[in-house]
Each structure stands twice: as structure tokens, then as C-alpha cells.
C-alpha positions in Angstrom: 3.1 -15.4 19.6 -0.5 -14.9 21.0 -1.4 -17.4 23.8 -4.3 -19.8 22.8 -6.7 -18.5 25.2 -6.2 -15.0 23.6 -6.9 -15.9 20.0 -10.2 -14.8 18.5 -12.9 -17.0 19.0 -11.6 -18.4 22.5 -13.9 -16.3 24.6 -14.1 -17.4 28.3 -17.2 -19.2 29.1 -18.9 -17.7 32.2 -20.4 -21.1 33.1 -17.0 -22.6 33.2 -14.3 -20.3 34.4 -11.9 -22.8 35.2 -11.9 -24.2 31.5 -11.7 -27.7 32.8 -13.9 -30.1 30.8 -15.0 -33.8 30.5 -15.7 -35.4 27.1 -19.2 -36.6 26.6 -20.8 -38.2 23.5 -24.3 -38.6 22.1 -25.8 -39.6 18.9 -24.8 -36.3 17.3 -21.1 -36.5 18.3 -18.8 -35.6 21.0 -18.5 -32.3 23.0 -16.6 -31.0 25.9 -18.8 -30.3 28.9 -17.6 -28.2 31.8 -16.2 -30.6 34.6 -18.2 -29.1 37.3 -21.4 -29.0 35.4 -24.4 -31.0 36.8 -25.8 -31.5 33.3 -24.7 -33.6 30.3 -24.3 -33.0 26.5 -28.0 -33.0 25.8 -28.6 -30.2 28.2 -25.7 -28.3 26.9 -27.0 -28.7 23.3 -30.4 -27.5 24.4 -28.9 -24.4 26.1 -27.0 -23.5 23.0 -30.0 -24.1 20.6 -32.9 -22.9 22.5 -31.7 -19.6 24.2 -34.9 -18.1 22.8 -35.9 -15.8 25.6 -32.6 -14.8 27.0 -33.9 -15.6 30.5 -31.6 -17.8 32.4 -33.2 -21.1 34.0 -32.0 -20.0 37.5 -34.9 -17.2 37.1 -37.3 -20.3 37.6 -36.2 -21.8 40.9 -39.5 -23.5 41.5 -39.4 -25.2 38.1 -35.8 -26.4 38.6 -36.7 -27.8 42.2 -39.7 -29.5 40.7 -37.8 -31.2 37.9 -35.1 -32.2 40.4 -37.8 -33.8 42.6 -39.1 -35.8 39.7 -35.7 -37.1 39.0 -35.0 -37.8 42.6 -38.2 -39.8 42.7 -37.3 -41.7 39.5 -34.0 -42.7 41.0 -35.5 -43.8 44.3 -38.0 -45.8 42.3 -35.2 -47.5 40.1 -32.9 -48.2 43.1 -34.4 -51.6 44.1 -34.5 -52.6 40.4 -30.7 -52.1 40.0 -30.0 -54.0 43.0 -31.9 -56.9 41.5 -29.6 -56.7 38.4 -32.3 -55.0 36.1 -31.0 -52.5 33.4 -31.0 -48.8 34.4 -33.4 -48.1 31.4 -36.1 -50.3 32.7 
């Protein structure tokens, strides 16, 4: 019998060599996201659906750093609100 990882369609994902995943869910349903990924289900869907140029995001290190900086700033801004019991979405 052929092992499950050798069946057609079970091509190893180079972004997830260990194969370990976590289950995430959004409005479109549930998906397995690589356990070590620093992104969630929406980013995974975007990578699958919008691989238009074939250029990896890592080629744009400055853009990635800028986006991370914006996210860090937003988190720092929201931290005092969370300690006051405000919803994370506010």
C-alpha cells in the first residue's frame, strides 16, 4: 500500500517541511495553516489566490519591515486600551 504522503496530490509544501499545522477558521471556512507560520488564514488565502507575479514577498524586505512597523505601532497603541478592558477591535 502507498503511504499517504506519497499519494498523488500530496506534494510536500516547501513553506511547511514538518507538515505540522494548526486549524484556523474565517468566514470562508476552515483551513490548516503551517504551525510555524507567522501569518493566519487570510494571508494564506491571499498567497494562494494572488500569486500573480511569481515574485516571493521576501524579495521586498523593506515593504515587509514597513508593514511590521505599522502593526507594531498599532499593537503598542492598543495595549493601554486592553488593560482598561476595551475590546481588541476598538
